[in-house]
C-alpha positions as CSV (number, residue, x, y, z in Angstrom):
1,M,56.2,-109.0,-51.5
2,F,55.5,-110.0,-47.9
3,S,58.0,-112.8,-48.2
4,R,60.6,-110.4,-49.5
5,L,60.0,-108.0,-46.5
6,R,60.1,-110.9,-44.0
7,R,63.4,-112.1,-45.6
8,H,65.0,-108.6,-45.1
9,F,63.4,-107.5,-41.9
10,G,62.0,-110.6,-40.3
11,V,58.7,-110.8,-38.6
12,P,59.7,-108.4,-35.8
13,G,60.9,-105.8,-38.3
14,I,57.7,-106.0,-40.2
15,L,55.7,-105.5,-37.0
16,A,57.8,-102.6,-36.1
17,V,57.2,-100.9,-39.5
18,I,53.5,-101.4,-39.2
19,A,53.5,-100.0,-35.7
20,L,55.5,-96.9,-36.9
21,V,53.0,-96.3,-39.7
22,F,50.0,-96.5,-37.4
23,A,51.9,-94.3,-34.9
24,M,52.4,-91.6,-37.6
25,L,48.9,-91.8,-38.8
26,G,47.6,-91.5,-35.3
27,G,49.9,-88.6,-34.5
28,A,48.7,-86.7,-37.6
29,Y,45.1,-87.4,-36.7
30,A,45.7,-86.3,-33.1
31,A,47.4,-83.2,-34.2
32,K,44.6,-82.2,-36.4
33,K,42.0,-83.1,-33.8
34,Q,43.8,-81.2,-31.0
35,G,44.6,-78.2,-33.1
36,F,48.4,-78.7,-33.5
37,L,48.5,-77.9,-37.2
38,I,50.4,-74.7,-38.0
39,T,48.0,-72.3,-39.6
40,K,49.4,-68.9,-38.7
41,L,52.8,-67.3,-38.1
42,S,52.2,-66.8,-34.4
43,Q,52.5,-70.6,-33.9
44,I,56.1,-70.6,-35.1
45,K,58.9,-69.7,-32.7
46,P,60.2,-66.2,-33.5
47,S,63.8,-67.3,-34.0
48,V,62.6,-69.9,-36.5
49,R,60.2,-67.4,-38.1
50,N,63.0,-65.0,-38.8
51,Q,64.9,-67.6,-40.7
52,L,61.9,-68.1,-42.9
53,K,61.7,-64.5,-44.0
54,G,62.8,-63.9,-47.6
55,N,64.1,-60.8,-49.4
56,Q,61.5,-58.1,-50.3
57,G,60.3,-58.3,-53.9
58,P,60.2,-55.4,-56.4
59,K,57.4,-52.8,-56.1
60,G,54.4,-53.5,-58.2
61,A,52.9,-51.2,-60.7
62,Q,50.4,-48.6,-59.5
63,G,46.8,-49.6,-60.0
64,A,44.4,-47.7,-62.2
65,K,42.7,-44.6,-60.6
66,G,39.2,-45.4,-59.5
67,D,36.2,-43.4,-60.8
68,T,35.2,-40.6,-58.4
69,G,31.6,-40.8,-59.6
70,A,29.2,-38.1,-60.5
71,R,28.4,-35.2,-58.1
72,G,25.5,-35.9,-55.9
73,P,22.3,-33.8,-55.9
74,E,22.3,-30.4,-54.1
75,G,21.0,-30.6,-50.6
76,P,17.9,-28.7,-49.3
77,R,18.2,-24.9,-48.6
78,G,18.9,-24.1,-45.0
79,P,16.7,-21.8,-42.9
80,Q,17.0,-18.1,-43.2
81,G,19.4,-16.5,-40.7
82,A,18.4,-14.0,-38.1
83,P,18.3,-10.4,-39.2
84,G,21.4,-8.4,-38.6
85,A,21.7,-5.4,-36.3
86,P,20.5,-2.1,-37.8
87,G,23.2,0.0,-39.4
88,S,23.8,3.8,-39.1
89,P,23.0,6.2,-40.7
90,W,21.2,4.2,-43.3
91,T,18.3,3.2,-41.1
92,A,15.2,5.3,-40.6
93,G,15.9,8.3,-38.5
94,G,19.6,8.2,-39.2
95,V,21.6,11.3,-40.3
96,L,24.6,11.8,-42.5
97,P,27.8,11.3,-40.6
98,S,30.0,14.3,-39.9
99,G,32.3,15.0,-42.8
100,A,30.3,12.8,-45.3
101,T,29.2,14.4,-48.6
102,L,26.1,14.1,-50.7
103,V,26.0,15.4,-54.4
104,G,23.2,15.9,-56.9
105,S,22.0,18.0,-59.8
106,W,19.4,20.7,-60.4
107,S,17.8,22.5,-63.4
108,A,15.1,25.0,-64.3
109,E,13.6,26.5,-67.4
110,N,11.1,29.2,-68.5
111,E,8.6,27.6,-70.9
112,W,5.6,29.8,-70.4
113,A,6.9,33.0,-72.1
114,T,8.3,33.7,-75.6
115,A,11.3,35.6,-76.7
116,E,9.1,38.2,-78.5
117,N,7.5,39.5,-75.3
118,N,10.6,38.8,-73.3
119,V,8.6,37.9,-70.2
120,Q,10.7,36.7,-67.3
121,G,9.5,33.7,-65.4
122,F,10.0,32.7,-61.7
123,A,10.9,29.1,-60.8
124,R,12.3,27.1,-58.0
125,A,14.8,24.3,-58.3
126,P,14.3,21.8,-55.4
127,I,17.4,20.4,-53.8
128,S,16.7,17.4,-51.6
129,F,19.2,15.4,-49.5
130,D,18.9,11.6,-49.7
131,I,20.0,11.5,-46.0
132,P,19.2,14.4,-43.7
133,L,21.9,16.3,-41.9
134,S,22.1,16.7,-38.2
135,A,21.6,20.5,-38.7
136,A,20.7,22.9,-41.5
137,P,23.7,23.9,-43.7
138,N,24.8,27.4,-44.9
139,V,23.9,27.9,-48.6
140,R,26.7,29.0,-51.0
141,L,25.9,30.1,-54.6
142,F,28.3,31.6,-57.1
143,I,27.1,33.5,-60.2
144,P,30.0,34.8,-62.4
145,G,31.1,37.9,-60.5
146,V,28.8,37.5,-57.5
147,F,29.0,35.2,-54.4
148,F,25.7,34.7,-52.5
149,T,25.4,33.3,-49.0
150,I,22.3,32.4,-46.9
151,D,23.2,31.2,-43.4
152,S,21.8,28.2,-41.7
153,N,19.1,30.3,-40.0
154,G,17.9,31.7,-43.4
155,A,19.5,35.1,-42.9
156,W,20.6,36.9,-46.1
157,V,24.3,37.7,-46.1
158,P,25.3,40.6,-48.4
159,P,26.9,39.1,-51.5
160,D,30.5,39.5,-52.4
161,A,31.1,41.0,-55.8
162,G,34.1,41.6,-58.1
163,P,37.2,39.5,-58.8
164,E,37.5,38.2,-55.2
165,A,33.9,36.7,-55.2
166,E,35.0,33.5,-56.9
167,Q,37.9,33.1,-54.5
168,H,35.6,33.5,-51.6
169,F,33.3,30.8,-53.0
170,K,36.1,28.4,-53.7
171,A,37.4,28.7,-50.2
172,V,34.2,26.9,-48.9
173,C,33.3,25.2,-52.1
174,P,36.4,23.5,-53.5
175,G,34.7,21.8,-56.5
176,S,33.3,22.5,-60.0
177,P,30.0,21.9,-61.8
178,T,31.3,18.5,-63.0
179,S,32.8,17.6,-59.7
180,P,30.9,19.3,-56.9
181,N,32.3,19.4,-53.4
182,A,31.7,21.3,-50.2
183,T,33.4,21.9,-46.8
184,P,31.6,20.7,-43.7
185,G,28.4,22.6,-42.8
186,N,27.9,24.0,-46.3
187,L,25.6,23.4,-49.3
188,C,27.5,24.5,-52.4
189,I,25.4,25.2,-55.6
190,Y,27.3,25.2,-58.9
191,T,25.9,26.7,-62.1
192,D,26.6,25.1,-65.5
193,Q,26.2,26.4,-69.0
194,A,22.7,27.7,-69.9
195,D,20.9,26.9,-73.2
196,S,22.5,27.7,-76.5
197,A,20.4,30.9,-76.9
198,G,22.1,32.3,-73.8
199,Y,19.0,34.0,-72.5
200,A,19.3,32.7,-68.9
201,I,19.8,35.3,-66.2
202,L,20.2,33.6,-62.8
203,K,19.6,35.5,-59.6
204,L,18.0,35.0,-56.2
205,A,14.5,36.3,-56.3
206,P,13.4,38.0,-54.4
207,P,16.7,38.7,-52.6
208,A,15.0,40.1,-49.5
209,T,13.2,36.9,-48.5
210,P,15.2,33.9,-49.5
211,P,13.9,30.5,-48.3
212,A,15.6,29.2,-45.2
213,P,17.7,26.0,-45.6
214,H,16.7,22.8,-43.8
215,A,18.5,19.7,-42.6
216,Y,16.9,17.8,-45.5
217,G,17.3,20.2,-48.4
218,W,16.6,23.6,-49.9
219,S,14.7,25.3,-52.7
220,L,16.7,27.4,-55.1
221,P,14.6,30.5,-56.4
222,L,15.3,31.6,-59.9
223,T,14.3,34.3,-62.3
224,L,14.8,33.3,-66.0
225,E,14.3,35.1,-69.2
226,A,11.8,33.9,-71.8
227,E,12.6,30.5,-73.4
228,S,15.7,29.9,-71.4
229,S,16.9,27.2,-69.2
230,I,19.8,26.5,-66.8
231,E,21.2,23.6,-64.8
232,G,24.0,22.8,-62.4
233,S,25.1,20.6,-59.6
234,W,25.3,20.7,-55.8
235,A,27.2,19.2,-52.9
236,V,26.5,19.3,-49.2
237,T,28.8,18.1,-46.4
238,A,27.5,17.3,-42.9
239,P,28.8,19.5,-40.1
């Protein structure tokens, strides 16, 4: 093989090829040693790098959605917040706001007498306000045919009687036993049906000395026939 190369290239040619091979091997070794190998795009000239850019390939399929995992444990409870400012009128010492209305019910019965002896009994039906008023109200009470009034100072006002009595009552007490209501500054007392025997007779007793109303309630005095009972509702509106 060497004789064939010498015949074609001669001794000088063979020496030149050997020198070229060693030169290439040395250059590759030097390039690797000195860091001239191309390992990233920034080593390539931008104009040459643009020529190497190919067309964009098709969009790949969307990967599977990862598992979100189970909900973590609940954290510790935080400290209790500071107490809020006191409200009004629901705090101790507060009064019902002007124009606000309270409602309730009342009842009374005569159990200590019998129908045979027809002994009347005296009773009081307490009416208590959950929230006191700023001042005592006027008391308004309607019995069929008679409209009673006791003013805020406890003074007895002569009752209205006759067909106009109910109109006078409704002017200040625009409600009913099932839906009591009152205009400001008034306690309106509504009477409902008595027991089935119909023995109840409701009247203020004694009319000369009715109890005075208070800012926190009133006591309704009653005289009832034997074995009778009666009930009703009330409404008071703050002045």
